[in-house]
ZADOKOL-578548 format. One record per residue (C-alpha): residue number from 1; x, y, z. Coordinates in steps of 0.02 Angstrom, whole numbers, plus 50000, padded with zeros to 5 digits. Layout:
N
<NUM,<X,Y,Z>>;
...
***
This chain:
50
<1,<50189,50331,49915>>;
<2,<50109,50461,49799>>;
<3,<50236,50592,49856>>;
<4,<50370,50474,49817>>;
<5,<50308,50405,49668>>;
<6,<50317,50226,49701>>;
<7,<50133,50190,49691>>;
<8,<49957,50248,49709>>;
<9,<49879,50170,49865>>;
<10,<49730,50224,49933>>;
<11,<49634,50200,50106>>;
<12,<49453,50184,50161>>;
<13,<49400,50288,50328>>;
<14,<49261,50172,50418>>;
<15,<49187,50293,50542>>;
<16,<49279,50275,50720>>;
<17,<49372,50127,50657>>;
<18,<49570,50158,50604>>;
<19,<49594,50174,50424>>;
<20,<49613,50024,50322>>;
<21,<49695,49967,50168>>;
<22,<49620,49881,50019>>;
<23,<49703,49798,49865>>;
<24,<49635,49734,49706>>;
<25,<49729,49683,49556>>;
<26,<49683,49673,49392>>;
<27,<49845,49627,49312>>;
<28,<49850,49438,49288>>;
<29,<50033,49458,49262>>;
<30,<50078,49509,49435>>;
<31,<50214,49423,49520>>;
<32,<50250,49380,49719>>;
<33,<50404,49509,49697>>;
<34,<50263,49638,49656>>;
<35,<50178,49597,49804>>;
<36,<50332,49604,49912>>;
<37,<50373,49774,49846>>;
<38,<50206,49825,49900>>;
<39,<50216,49762,50071>>;
<40,<50407,49826,50094>>;
<41,<50355,49999,50042>>;
<42,<50220,50004,50186>>;
<43,<50351,49944,50305>>;
<44,<50479,50071,50240>>;
<45,<50366,50203,50243>>;
<46,<50267,50176,50406>>;
<47,<50445,50174,50485>>;
<48,<50496,50341,50424>>;
<49,<50337,50422,50517>>;
<50,<50383,50345,50694>>;
***
């Protein structure tokens, strides 16, 4: 996502467990369309890895 320039999303490693994503929104104007975009971007980029 960062290379593509669509958004900046970080992950948190936790020992031997798989990486997980944590998202915090501080913008009160966020919409469901914004959240749909985040989820779809994760899906689209994950499918490119396979």
